[in-house]
PQR file with spaces between the fields and no chain letter, atoms N, CA, C, O and H, PARSE charges and radii, in Angstrom:
ATOM       1  N    UNK     1       0.794   -1.170   -0.004 -0.4000 1.5000
ATOM       2  CA   UNK     1       0.020   -0.011    0.026 -0.0000 2.0000
ATOM       3  C    UNK     1       0.848    1.258    0.000  0.5500 1.7000
ATOM       4  O    UNK     1       0.521    2.209   -0.710 -0.5500 1.4000
ATOM       5  N    UNK     2       1.860    1.270    0.731 -0.4000 1.5000
ATOM       6  CA   UNK     2       2.732    2.435    0.811 -0.0000 2.0000
ATOM       7  C    UNK     2       3.426    2.736   -0.535  0.5500 1.7000
ATOM       8  O    UNK     2       3.571    3.891   -0.936 -0.5500 1.4000
ATOM       9  H    UNK     2       2.126    0.497    1.307  0.4000 1.0000
ATOM      10  N    UNK     3       3.836    1.687   -1.195 -0.4000 1.5000
ATOM      11  CA   UNK     3       4.482    1.785   -2.514 -0.0000 2.0000
ATOM      12  C    UNK     3       3.591    2.459   -3.483  0.5500 1.7000
ATOM      13  O    UNK     3       4.022    3.324   -4.245 -0.5500 1.4000
ATOM      14  H    UNK     3       3.718    0.749   -0.869  0.4000 1.0000
ATOM      15  N    UNK     4       2.297    2.061   -3.466 -0.4000 1.5000
ATOM      16  CA   UNK     4       1.310    2.604   -4.366 -0.0000 2.0000
ATOM      17  C    UNK     4       1.077    4.085   -4.086  0.5500 1.7000
ATOM      18  O    UNK     4       0.982    4.892   -5.010 -0.5500 1.4000
ATOM      19  H    UNK     4       1.947    1.358   -2.847  0.4000 1.0000
ATOM      20  N    UNK     5       0.987    4.429   -2.826 -0.4000 1.5000
ATOM      21  CA   UNK     5       0.744    5.851   -2.465 -0.0000 2.0000
ATOM      22  C    UNK     5       2.015    6.708   -2.851  0.5500 1.7000
ATOM      23  O    UNK     5       1.907    7.847   -3.306 -0.5500 1.4000
ATOM      24  H    UNK     5       1.064    3.773   -2.075  0.4000 1.0000
ATOM      25  N    UNK     6       3.125    6.134   -2.656 -0.4000 1.5000
ATOM      26  CA   UNK     6       4.367    6.846   -3.022 -0.0000 2.0000
ATOM      27  C    UNK     6       4.429    6.994   -4.528  0.5500 1.7000
ATOM      28  O    UNK     6       4.820    8.057   -5.009 -0.5500 1.4000
ATOM      29  H    UNK     6       3.213    5.209   -2.286  0.4000 1.0000
ATOM      30  N    UNK     7       4.065    5.987   -5.289 -0.4000 1.5000
ATOM      31  CA   UNK     7       4.119    6.158   -6.736 -0.0000 2.0000
ATOM      32  C    UNK     7       3.069    7.246   -7.180  0.5500 1.7000
ATOM      33  O    UNK     7       3.365    8.082   -8.034 -0.5500 1.4000
ATOM      34  H    UNK     7       3.748    5.123   -4.898  0.4000 1.0000
ATOM      35  N    UNK     8       1.899    7.213   -6.604 -0.4000 1.5000
ATOM      36  CA   UNK     8       0.830    8.194   -6.921 -0.0000 2.0000
ATOM      37  C    UNK     8       1.356    9.588   -6.561  0.5500 1.7000
ATOM      38  O    UNK     8       1.176   10.529   -7.335 -0.5500 1.4000
ATOM      39  H    UNK     8       1.659    6.534   -5.910  0.4000 1.0000
ATOM      40  N    UNK     9       1.987    9.730   -5.427 -0.4000 1.5000
ATOM      41  CA   UNK     9       2.538   11.071   -5.074 -0.0000 2.0000
ATOM      42  C    UNK     9       3.610   11.499   -6.034  0.5500 1.7000
ATOM      43  O    UNK     9       3.683   12.674   -6.392 -0.5500 1.4000
ATOM      44  H    UNK     9       2.134    8.966   -4.799  0.4000 1.0000
ATOM      45  N    UNK    10       4.444   10.578   -6.464 -0.4000 1.5000
ATOM      46  CA   UNK    10       5.520   10.917   -7.488 -0.0000 2.0000
ATOM      47  C    UNK    10       4.840   11.315   -8.861  0.5500 1.7000
ATOM      48  O    UNK    10       5.315   12.225   -9.540 -0.5500 1.4000
ATOM      49  H    UNK    10       4.385    9.623   -6.174  0.4000 1.0000
ATOM      50  N    UNK    11       3.833   10.685   -9.209 -0.4000 1.5000
ATOM      51  CA   UNK    11       3.103   11.013  -10.452 -0.0000 2.0000
ATOM      52  C    UNK    11       2.558   12.437  -10.384  0.5500 1.7000
ATOM      53  O    UNK    11       2.704   13.210  -11.331 -0.5500 1.4000
ATOM      54  H    UNK    11       3.447    9.946   -8.657  0.4000 1.0000
ATOM      55  N    UNK    12       1.954   12.766   -9.303 -0.4000 1.5000
ATOM      56  CA   UNK    12       1.389   14.152   -9.115 -0.0000 2.0000
ATOM      57  C    UNK    12       2.546   15.181   -8.992  0.5500 1.7000
ATOM      58  O    UNK    12       2.433   16.309   -9.471 -0.5500 1.4000
ATOM      59  H    UNK    12       1.835   12.139   -8.533  0.4000 1.0000
ATOM      60  N    UNK    13       3.611   14.785   -8.368 -0.4000 1.5000
ATOM      61  CA   UNK    13       4.765   15.701   -8.317 -0.0000 2.0000
ATOM      62  C    UNK    13       5.268   15.975   -9.709  0.5500 1.7000
ATOM      63  O    UNK    13       5.517   17.131  -10.052 -0.5500 1.4000
ATOM      64  H    UNK    13       3.703   13.868   -7.978  0.4000 1.0000
ATOM      65  N    UNK    14       5.426   14.948  -10.525 -0.4000 1.5000
ATOM      66  CA   UNK    14       5.866   15.128  -11.916 -0.0000 2.0000
ATOM      67  C    UNK    14       4.860   15.993  -12.693  0.5500 1.7000
ATOM      68  O    UNK    14       5.237   16.848  -13.495 -0.5500 1.4000
ATOM      69  H    UNK    14       5.224   14.010  -10.246  0.4000 1.0000
ATOM      70  N    UNK    15       3.661   15.762  -12.448 -0.4000 1.5000
ATOM      71  CA   UNK    15       2.576   16.480  -13.214 -0.0000 2.0000
ATOM      72  C    UNK    15       2.655   17.931  -12.815  0.5500 1.7000
ATOM      73  O    UNK    15       2.518   18.825  -13.651 -0.5500 1.4000
ATOM      74  H    UNK    15       3.354   15.068  -11.797  0.4000 1.0000
ATOM      75  N    UNK    16       2.890   18.180  -11.460 -0.4000 1.5000
ATOM      76  CA   UNK    16       2.937   19.571  -11.023 -0.0000 2.0000
ATOM      77  C    UNK    16       4.134   20.324  -11.642  0.5500 1.7000
ATOM      78  O    UNK    16       4.045   21.483  -12.048 -0.5500 1.4000
ATOM      79  H    UNK    16       3.001   17.454  -10.781  0.4000 1.0000
ATOM      80  N    UNK    17       5.202   19.622  -11.682 -0.4000 1.5000
ATOM      81  CA   UNK    17       6.424   20.228  -12.303 -0.0000 2.0000
ATOM      82  C    UNK    17       6.168   20.571  -13.763  0.5500 1.7000
ATOM      83  O    UNK    17       6.530   21.663  -14.199 -0.5500 1.4000
ATOM      84  H    UNK    17       5.274   18.681  -11.352  0.4000 1.0000
ATOM      85  N    UNK    18       5.544   19.658  -14.549 -0.4000 1.5000
ATOM      86  CA   UNK    18       5.169   19.978  -15.913 -0.0000 2.0000
ATOM      87  C    UNK    18       4.304   21.236  -16.037  0.5500 1.7000
ATOM      88  O    UNK    18       4.499   22.082  -16.910 -0.5500 1.4000
ATOM      89  H    UNK    18       5.250   18.770  -14.195  0.4000 1.0000
ATOM      90  N    UNK    19       3.341   21.309  -15.119 -0.4000 1.5000
ATOM      91  CA   UNK    19       2.425   22.483  -15.193 -0.0000 2.0000
ATOM      92  C    UNK    19       3.207   23.714  -14.887  0.5500 1.7000
ATOM      93  O    UNK    19       3.067   24.709  -15.599 -0.5500 1.4000
ATOM      94  H    UNK    19       3.183   20.621  -14.410  0.4000 1.0000
ATOM      95  N    UNK    20       4.029   23.707  -13.864 -0.4000 1.5000
ATOM      96  CA   UNK    20       4.802   24.860  -13.505 -0.0000 2.0000
ATOM      97  C    UNK    20       5.781   25.228  -14.582  0.5500 1.7000
ATOM      98  O    UNK    20       5.908   26.419  -14.866 -0.5500 1.4000
ATOM      99  H    UNK    20       4.143   22.899  -13.287  0.4000 1.0000
ATOM     100  N    UNK    21       6.475   24.327  -15.198 -0.4000 1.5000
ATOM     101  CA   UNK    21       7.413   24.556  -16.196 -0.0000 2.0000
ATOM     102  C    UNK    21       6.828   25.055  -17.510  0.5500 1.7000
ATOM     103  O    UNK    21       7.309   26.039  -18.071 -0.5500 1.4000
ATOM     104  H    UNK    21       6.372   23.359  -14.967  0.4000 1.0000
ATOM     105  N    UNK    22       5.798   24.385  -18.000 -0.4000 1.5000
ATOM     106  CA   UNK    22       5.263   24.608  -19.308 -0.0000 2.0000
ATOM     107  C    UNK    22       3.919   25.306  -19.333  0.5500 1.7000
ATOM     108  O    UNK    22       3.463   25.708  -20.404 -0.5500 1.4000
ATOM     109  H    UNK    22       5.407   23.586  -17.544  0.4000 1.0000
ATOM     110  N    UNK    23       3.283   25.459  -18.215 -0.4000 1.5000
ATOM     111  CA   UNK    23       1.982   26.154  -18.125 -0.0000 2.0000
ATOM     112  C    UNK    23       0.807   25.215  -18.476  0.5500 1.7000
ATOM     113  O    UNK    23       0.977   24.084  -18.931 -0.5500 1.4000
ATOM     114  H    UNK    23       3.654   25.132  -17.345  0.4000 1.0000
ATOM     115  N    UNK    24      -0.316   25.733  -18.245 -0.4000 1.5000
ATOM     116  CA   UNK    24      -1.556   24.951  -18.391 -0.0000 2.0000
ATOM     117  C    UNK    24      -1.790   24.441  -19.853  0.5500 1.7000
ATOM     118  O    UNK    24      -2.294   23.342  -20.081 -0.5500 1.4000
ATOM     119  H    UNK    24      -0.454   26.652  -17.875  0.4000 1.0000
ATOM     120  N    UNK    25      -1.398   25.299  -20.810 -0.4000 1.5000
ATOM     121  CA   UNK    25      -1.647   24.995  -22.223 -0.0000 2.0000
ATOM     122  C    UNK    25      -0.636   23.952  -22.690  0.5500 1.7000
ATOM     123  O    UNK    25      -1.029   23.039  -23.415 -0.5500 1.4000
ATOM     124  H    UNK    25      -0.989   26.192  -20.624  0.4000 1.0000
ATOM     125  N    UNK    26       0.647   24.033  -22.317 -0.4000 1.5000
ATOM     126  CA   UNK    26       1.654   23.088  -22.893 -0.0000 2.0000
ATOM     127  C    UNK    26       1.926   21.850  -22.040  0.5500 1.7000
ATOM     128  O    UNK    26       2.499   20.894  -22.563 -0.5500 1.4000
ATOM     129  H    UNK    26       0.966   24.775  -21.727  0.4000 1.0000
ATOM     130  N    UNK    27       1.560   21.809  -20.794 -0.4000 1.5000
ATOM     131  CA   UNK    27       1.880   20.688  -19.963 -0.0000 2.0000
ATOM     132  C    UNK    27       1.285   19.386  -20.474  0.5500 1.7000
ATOM     133  O    UNK    27       1.995   18.381  -20.471 -0.5500 1.4000
ATOM     134  H    UNK    27       1.095   22.585  -20.370  0.4000 1.0000
ATOM     135  N    UNK    28      -0.026   19.331  -20.933 -0.4000 1.5000
ATOM     136  CA   UNK    28      -0.516   18.097  -21.489 -0.0000 2.0000
ATOM     137  C    UNK    28       0.201   17.624  -22.698  0.5500 1.7000
ATOM     138  O    UNK    28       0.314   16.417  -22.914 -0.5500 1.4000
ATOM     139  H    UNK    28      -0.603   20.148  -20.936  0.4000 1.0000
ATOM     140  N    UNK    29       0.701   18.540  -23.511 -0.4000 1.5000
ATOM     141  CA   UNK    29       1.434   18.116  -24.673 -0.0000 2.0000
ATOM     142  C    UNK    29       2.843   17.591  -24.248  0.5500 1.7000
ATOM     143  O    UNK    29       3.348   16.666  -24.883 -0.5500 1.4000
ATOM     144  H    UNK    29       0.610   19.521  -23.335  0.4000 1.0000
ATOM     145  N    UNK    30       3.431   18.109  -23.284 -0.4000 1.5000
ATOM     146  CA   UNK    30       4.750   17.582  -22.735 -0.0000 2.0000
ATOM     147  C    UNK    30       4.582   16.226  -22.111  0.5500 1.7000
ATOM     148  O    UNK    30       5.504   15.411  -22.135 -0.5500 1.4000
ATOM     149  H    UNK    30       3.020   18.861  -22.768  0.4000 1.0000
ATOM     150  N    UNK    31       3.391   15.962  -21.539 -0.4000 1.5000
ATOM     151  CA   UNK    31       3.188   14.674  -20.912 -0.0000 2.0000
ATOM     152  C    UNK    31       2.768   13.581  -21.916  0.5500 1.7000
ATOM     153  O    UNK    31       2.584   12.426  -21.532 -0.5500 1.4000
ATOM     154  H    UNK    31       2.641   16.624  -21.520  0.4000 1.0000
ATOM     155  N    UNK    32       2.632   13.912  -23.067 -0.4000 1.5000
ATOM     156  CA   UNK    32       2.314   12.934  -24.129 -0.0000 2.0000
ATOM     157  C    UNK    32       3.568   12.122  -24.608  0.5500 1.7000
ATOM     158  O    UNK    32       3.726   11.759  -25.773 -0.5500 1.4000
ATOM     159  H    UNK    32       2.781   14.851  -23.378  0.4000 1.0000
ATOM     160  N    UNK    33       4.372   11.898  -23.662 -0.4000 1.5000
ATOM     161  CA   UNK    33       5.539   11.079  -23.997 -0.0000 2.0000
ATOM     162  C    UNK    33       5.129    9.610  -24.137  0.5500 1.7000
ATOM     163  O    UNK    33       5.972    8.755  -24.411 -0.5500 1.4000
ATOM     164  H    UNK    33       4.243   12.193  -22.716  0.4000 1.0000
ATOM     165  N    UNK    34       3.853    9.317  -23.952 -0.4000 1.5000
ATOM     166  CA   UNK    34       3.234    7.962  -24.113 -0.0000 2.0000
ATOM     167  C    UNK    34       3.688    7.408  -25.439  0.5500 1.7000
ATOM     168  O    UNK    34       4.151    6.273  -25.554 -0.5500 1.4000
ATOM     169  H    UNK    34       3.168   10.011  -23.730  0.4000 1.0000
ATOM     170  N    UNK    35       3.530    8.292  -26.474 -0.4000 1.5000
ATOM     171  CA   UNK    35       3.836    7.856  -27.845 -0.0000 2.0000
ATOM     172  C    UNK    35       5.304    7.389  -27.967  0.5500 1.7000
ATOM     173  O    UNK    35       5.594    6.338  -28.537 -0.5500 1.4000
ATOM     174  H    UNK    35       3.154    9.214  -26.380  0.4000 1.0000
ATOM     175  N    UNK    36       6.195    8.193  -27.421 -0.4000 1.5000
ATOM     176  CA   UNK    36       7.610    7.844  -27.424 -0.0000 2.0000
ATOM     177  C    UNK    36       7.874    6.505  -26.734  0.5500 1.7000
ATOM     178  O    UNK    36       8.651    5.690  -27.232 -0.5500 1.4000
ATOM     179  H    UNK    36       5.959    9.048  -26.958  0.4000 1.0000
ATOM     180  N    UNK    37       7.231    6.279  -25.595 -0.4000 1.5000
ATOM     181  CA   UNK    37       7.424    5.021  -24.901 -0.0000 2.0000
ATOM     182  C    UNK    37       6.921    3.845  -25.712  0.5500 1.7000
ATOM     183  O    UNK    37       7.474    2.748  -25.638 -0.5500 1.4000
ATOM     184  H    UNK    37       6.599    6.941  -25.191  0.4000 1.0000
ATOM     185  N    UNK    38       5.848    4.079  -26.505 -0.4000 1.5000
ATOM     186  CA   UNK    38       5.361    2.943  -27.314 -0.0000 2.0000
ATOM     187  C    UNK    38       6.346    2.571  -28.399  0.5500 1.7000
ATOM     188  O    UNK    38       6.522    1.404  -28.749 -0.5500 1.4000
ATOM     189  H    UNK    38       5.398    4.971  -26.565  0.4000 1.0000
ATOM     190  N    UNK    39       6.973    3.591  -28.911 -0.4000 1.5000
ATOM     191  CA   UNK    39       7.978    3.426  -29.999 -0.0000 2.0000
ATOM     192  C    UNK    39       9.222    2.556  -29.443  0.5500 1.7000
ATOM     193  O    UNK    39       9.851    1.784  -30.166 -0.5500 1.4000
ATOM     194  H    UNK    39       6.830    4.539  -28.627  0.4000 1.0000
ATOM     195  N    UNK    40       9.471    2.744  -28.236 -0.4000 1.5000
ATOM     196  CA   UNK    40      10.611    2.076  -27.513 -0.0000 2.0000
ATOM     197  C    UNK    40      10.231    0.797  -26.929  0.5500 1.7000
ATOM     198  O    UNK    40      11.044    0.113  -26.308 -0.5500 1.4000
ATOM     199  H    UNK    40       8.960    3.372  -27.648  0.4000 1.0000
ATOM     200  N    UNK    41       8.976    0.444  -27.117 -0.4000 1.5000
ATOM     201  CA   UNK    41       8.445   -0.825  -26.415 -0.0000 2.0000
ATOM     202  C    UNK    41       8.663   -0.789  -24.925  0.5500 1.7000
ATOM     203  O    UNK    41       8.911   -1.832  -24.319 -0.5500 1.4000
ATOM     204  H    UNK    41       8.315    0.999  -27.622  0.4000 1.0000
ATOM     205  N    UNK    42       8.580    0.369  -24.316 -0.4000 1.5000
ATOM     206  CA   UNK    42       8.708    0.563  -22.848 -0.0000 2.0000
ATOM     207  C    UNK    42       7.354    0.641  -22.227  0.5500 1.7000
ATOM     208  O    UNK    42       6.760    1.713  -22.112 -0.5500 1.4000
ATOM     209  H    UNK    42       8.379    1.215  -24.808  0.4000 1.0000
ATOM     210  N    UNK    43       6.845   -0.560  -21.807 -0.4000 1.5000
ATOM     211  CA   UNK    43       5.534   -0.600  -21.340 -0.0000 2.0000
ATOM     212  C    UNK    43       5.366    0.088  -19.953  0.5500 1.7000
ATOM     213  O    UNK    43       4.364    0.746  -19.673 -0.5500 1.4000
ATOM     214  H    UNK    43       7.328   -1.431  -21.900  0.4000 1.0000
ATOM     215  N    UNK    44       6.397   -0.104  -19.114 -0.4000 1.5000
ATOM     216  CA   UNK    44       6.374    0.612  -17.823 -0.0000 2.0000
ATOM     217  C    UNK    44       6.446    2.126  -17.984  0.5500 1.7000
ATOM     218  O    UNK    44       5.743    2.852  -17.281 -0.5500 1.4000
ATOM     219  H    UNK    44       7.211   -0.638  -19.342  0.4000 1.0000
ATOM     220  N    UNK    45       7.271    2.608  -18.882 -0.4000 1.5000
ATOM     221  CA   UNK    45       7.373    4.013  -19.164 -0.0000 2.0000
ATOM     222  C    UNK    45       6.082    4.544  -19.712  0.5500 1.7000
ATOM     223  O    UNK    45       5.657    5.645  -19.361 -0.5500 1.4000
ATOM     224  H    UNK    45       7.842    2.019  -19.453  0.4000 1.0000
ATOM     225  N    UNK    46       5.415    3.732  -20.615 -0.4000 1.5000
ATOM     226  CA   UNK    46       4.147    4.132  -21.122 -0.0000 2.0000
ATOM     227  C    UNK    46       3.088    4.295  -20.118  0.5500 1.7000
ATOM     228  O    UNK    46       2.315    5.252  -20.153 -0.5500 1.4000
ATOM     229  H    UNK    46       5.759    2.837  -20.900  0.4000 1.0000
ATOM     230  N    UNK    47       3.036    3.283  -19.132 -0.4000 1.5000
ATOM     231  CA   UNK    47       2.102    3.334  -18.045 -0.0000 2.0000
ATOM     232  C    UNK    47       2.351    4.520  -17.167  0.5500 1.7000
ATOM     233  O    UNK    47       1.410    5.196  -16.750 -0.5500 1.4000
ATOM     234  H    UNK    47       3.665    2.506  -19.103  0.4000 1.0000
ATOM     235  N    UNK    48       3.618    4.792  -16.873 -0.4000 1.5000
ATOM     236  CA   UNK    48       3.954    5.968  -15.978 -0.0000 2.0000
ATOM     237  C    UNK    48       3.486    7.240  -16.644  0.5500 1.7000
ATOM     238  O    UNK    48       2.770    8.009  -16.003 -0.5500 1.4000
ATOM     239  H    UNK    48       4.382    4.244  -17.211  0.4000 1.0000
ATOM     240  N    UNK    49       3.850    7.523  -17.917 -0.4000 1.5000
ATOM     241  CA   UNK    49       3.484    8.726  -18.570 -0.0000 2.0000
ATOM     242  C    UNK    49       1.991    8.855  -18.778  0.5500 1.7000
ATOM     243  O    UNK    49       1.484    9.976  -18.806 -0.5500 1.4000
ATOM     244  H    UNK    49       4.432    6.898  -18.438  0.4000 1.0000
ATOM     245  N    UNK    50       1.240    7.724  -18.930 -0.4000 1.5000
ATOM     246  CA   UNK    50      -0.159    7.854  -18.997 -0.0000 2.0000
ATOM     247  C    UNK    50      -0.727    8.395  -17.675  0.5500 1.7000
ATOM     248  O    UNK    50      -1.623    9.239  -17.658 -0.5500 1.4000
ATOM     249  H    UNK    50       1.652    6.813  -18.908  0.4000 1.0000
ATOM     250  N    UNK    51      -0.152    7.858  -16.532 -0.4000 1.5000
ATOM     251  CA   UNK    51      -0.584    8.294  -15.187 -0.0000 2.0000
ATOM     252  C    UNK    51      -0.218    9.820  -15.049  0.5500 1.7000
ATOM     253  O    UNK    51      -1.040   10.577  -14.532 -0.5500 1.4000
ATOM     254  H    UNK    51       0.575    7.173  -16.546  0.4000 1.0000
ATOM     255  N    UNK    52       0.935   10.267  -15.476 -0.4000 1.5000
ATOM     256  CA   UNK    52       1.331   11.665  -15.383 -0.0000 2.0000
ATOM     257  C    UNK    52       0.363   12.533  -16.242  0.5500 1.7000
ATOM     258  O    UNK    52      -0.052   13.608  -15.810 -0.5500 1.4000
ATOM     259  H    UNK    52       1.603    9.652  -15.896  0.4000 1.0000
ATOM     260  N    UNK    53       0.016   12.060  -17.443 -0.4000 1.5000
ATOM     261  CA   UNK    53      -0.920   12.798  -18.231 -0.0000 2.0000
ATOM     262  C    UNK    53      -2.267   12.929  -17.592  0.5500 1.7000
ATOM     263  O    UNK    53      -2.854   14.011  -17.602 -0.5500 1.4000
ATOM     264  H    UNK    53       0.353   11.187  -17.795  0.4000 1.0000
ATOM     265  N    UNK    54      -2.806   11.788  -17.000 -0.4000 1.5000
ATOM     266  CA   UNK    54      -4.033   11.948  -16.266 -0.0000 2.0000
ATOM     267  C    UNK    54      -3.950   12.873  -15.102  0.5500 1.7000
ATOM     268  O    UNK    54      -4.908   13.596  -14.827 -0.5500 1.4000
ATOM     269  H    UNK    54      -2.330   10.909  -16.992  0.4000 1.0000
ATOM     270  N    UNK    55      -2.801   12.887  -14.372 -0.4000 1.5000
ATOM     271  CA   UNK    55      -2.584   13.835  -13.251 -0.0000 2.0000
ATOM     272  C    UNK    55      -2.582   15.258  -13.784  0.5500 1.7000
ATOM     273  O    UNK    55      -3.242   16.124  -13.209 -0.5500 1.4000
ATOM     274  H    UNK    55      -2.023   12.300  -14.595  0.4000 1.0000
ATOM     275  N    UNK    56      -1.868   15.524  -14.854 -0.4000 1.5000
ATOM     276  CA   UNK    56      -1.871   16.921  -15.426 -0.0000 2.0000
ATOM     277  C    UNK    56      -3.273   17.363  -15.773  0.5500 1.7000
ATOM     278  O    UNK    56      -3.658   18.504  -15.521 -0.5500 1.4000
ATOM     279  H    UNK    56      -1.331   14.821  -15.322  0.4000 1.0000
ATOM     280  N    UNK    57      -4.061   16.419  -16.375 -0.4000 1.5000
ATOM     281  CA   UNK    57      -5.465   16.776  -16.697 -0.0000 2.0000
ATOM     282  C    UNK    57      -6.297   17.057  -15.514  0.5500 1.7000
ATOM     283  O    UNK    57      -7.142   17.951  -15.565 -0.5500 1.4000
ATOM     284  H    UNK    57      -3.748   15.492  -16.580  0.4000 1.0000
ATOM     285  N    UNK    58      -6.105   16.316  -14.398 -0.4000 1.5000
ATOM     286  CA   UNK    58      -6.703   16.554  -13.169 -0.0000 2.0000
ATOM     287  C    UNK    58      -6.300   17.884  -12.541  0.5500 1.7000
ATOM     288  O    UNK    58      -7.165   18.629  -12.080 -0.5500 1.4000
ATOM     289  H    UNK    58      -5.419   15.590  -14.356  0.4000 1.0000
ATOM     290  N    UNK    59      -5.062   18.185  -12.515 -0.4000 1.5000
ATOM     291  CA   UNK    59      -4.571   19.458  -11.965 -0.0000 2.0000
ATOM     292  C    UNK    59      -4.916   20.647  -12.760  0.5500 1.7000
ATOM     293  O    UNK    59      -4.868   21.753  -12.222 -0.5500 1.4000
ATOM     294  H    UNK    59      -4.360   17.580  -12.890  0.4000 1.0000
ATOM     295  N    UNK    60      -5.263   20.518  -14.009 -0.4000 1.5000
ATOM     296  CA   UNK    60      -5.494   21.635  -14.792 -0.0000 2.0000
ATOM     297  C    UNK    60      -6.996   21.819  -15.167  0.5500 1.7000
ATOM     298  O    UNK    60      -7.387   22.765  -15.851 -0.5500 1.4000
ATOM     299  H    UNK    60      -5.301   19.619  -14.446  0.4000 1.0000
ATOM     300  N    UNK    61      -7.784   20.877  -14.686 -0.4000 1.5000
ATOM     301  CA   UNK    61      -9.265   21.032  -15.063 -0.0000 2.0000
ATOM     302  C    UNK    61      -9.913   22.162  -14.290  0.5500 1.7000
ATOM     303  O    UNK    61      -9.535   22.462  -13.158 -0.5500 1.4000
ATOM     304  H    UNK    61      -7.467   20.109  -14.130  0.4000 1.0000
ATOM     305  N    UNK    62     -10.889   22.779  -14.916 -0.4000 1.5000
ATOM     306  CA   UNK    62     -11.503   23.963  -14.327 -0.0000 2.0000
ATOM     307  C    UNK    62     -12.954   23.712  -13.941  0.5500 1.7000
ATOM     308  O    UNK    62     -13.555   24.605  -13.344 -0.5500 1.4000
ATOM     309  H    UNK    62     -11.196   22.535  -15.836  0.4000 1.0000
ATOM     310  N    UNK    63     -13.580   22.534  -14.242 -0.4000 1.5000
ATOM     311  CA   UNK    63     -14.975   22.289  -13.951 -0.0000 2.0000
ATOM     312  C    UNK    63     -14.970   21.014  -13.085  0.5500 1.7000
ATOM     313  O    UNK    63     -14.103   20.143  -13.162 -0.5500 1.4000
ATOM     314  H    UNK    63     -13.091   21.808  -14.727  0.4000 1.0000
ATOM     315  N    UNK    64     -16.079   20.994  -12.216 -0.4000 1.5000
ATOM     316  CA   UNK    64     -16.313   19.788  -11.393 -0.0000 2.0000
ATOM     317  C    UNK    64     -16.956   18.718  -12.270  0.5500 1.7000
ATOM     318  O    UNK    64     -17.668   19.022  -13.227 -0.5500 1.4000
ATOM     319  H    UNK    64     -16.783   21.701  -12.154  0.4000 1.0000
ATOM     320  N    UNK    65     -16.700   17.504  -11.935 -0.4000 1.5000
ATOM     321  CA   UNK    65     -17.392   16.345  -12.452 -0.0000 2.0000
ATOM     322  C    UNK    65     -18.850   16.380  -11.878  0.5500 1.7000
ATOM     323  O    UNK    65     -19.095   16.877  -10.779 -0.5500 1.4000
ATOM     324  H    UNK    65     -16.122   17.257  -11.158  0.4000 1.0000
ATOM     325  N    UNK    66     -19.772   15.840  -12.660 -0.4000 1.5000
ATOM     326  CA   UNK    66     -21.183   15.704  -12.180 -0.0000 2.0000
ATOM     327  C    UNK    66     -21.157   14.860  -10.879  0.5500 1.7000
ATOM     328  O    UNK    66     -20.561   13.787  -10.785 -0.5500 1.4000
ATOM     329  H    UNK    66     -19.573   15.436  -13.553  0.4000 1.0000
ATOM     330  N    UNK    67     -21.859   15.448   -9.892 -0.4000 1.5000
ATOM     331  CA   UNK    67     -21.976   14.849   -8.595 -0.0000 2.0000
ATOM     332  C    UNK    67     -20.761   14.891   -7.736  0.5500 1.7000
ATOM     333  O    UNK    67     -20.750   14.274   -6.670 -0.5500 1.4000
ATOM     334  H    UNK    67     -22.343   16.320   -9.968  0.4000 1.0000
ATOM     335  N    UNK    68     -19.686   15.617   -8.160 -0.4000 1.5000
ATOM     336  CA   UNK    68     -18.497   15.753   -7.367 -0.0000 2.0000
ATOM     337  C    UNK    68     -18.789   16.725   -6.187  0.5500 1.7000
ATOM     338  O    UNK    68     -19.408   17.778   -6.344 -0.5500 1.4000
ATOM     339  H    UNK    68     -19.695   16.118   -9.025  0.4000 1.0000
ATOM     340  N    UNK    69     -18.318   16.315   -5.043 -0.4000 1.5000
ATOM     341  CA   UNK    69     -18.475   17.084   -3.826 -0.0000 2.0000
ATOM     342  C    UNK    69     -17.474   18.257   -3.781  0.5500 1.7000
ATOM     343  O    UNK    69     -16.406   18.170   -4.388 -0.5500 1.4000
ATOM     344  H    UNK    69     -17.815   15.460   -4.915  0.4000 1.0000
ATOM     345  N    UNK    70     -17.802   19.338   -3.078 -0.4000 1.5000
ATOM     346  CA   UNK    70     -16.915   20.452   -2.920 -0.0000 2.0000
ATOM     347  C    UNK    70     -16.391   20.426   -1.474  0.5500 1.7000
ATOM     348  O    UNK    70     -17.187   20.256   -0.551 -0.5500 1.4000
ATOM     349  H    UNK    70     -18.669   19.408   -2.585  0.4000 1.0000
ATOM     350  N    UNK    71     -15.146   20.581   -1.262 -0.4000 1.5000
ATOM     351  CA   UNK    71     -14.637   20.568    0.122 -0.0000 2.0000
ATOM     352  C    UNK    71     -14.851   21.902    0.705  0.5500 1.7000
ATOM     353  O    UNK    71     -14.503   22.133    1.863 -0.5500 1.4000
ATOM     354  H    UNK    71     -14.499   20.720   -2.013  0.4000 1.0000
């Protein structure tokens, strides 16, 4: 369980760095390294960059999901 939480935290840290470095507009494009990982047959790298891309999307979204609670 700790390993999963650490990995998720690392994914969000990477996503946050991309957003800070490249901005809201460019960060999703930079996270699309998924294609490069596919070309290299790097399944783990592909999985990691997919997670980073999802985290970037989550960090940069501006609207709530239907039924999402507000803190």
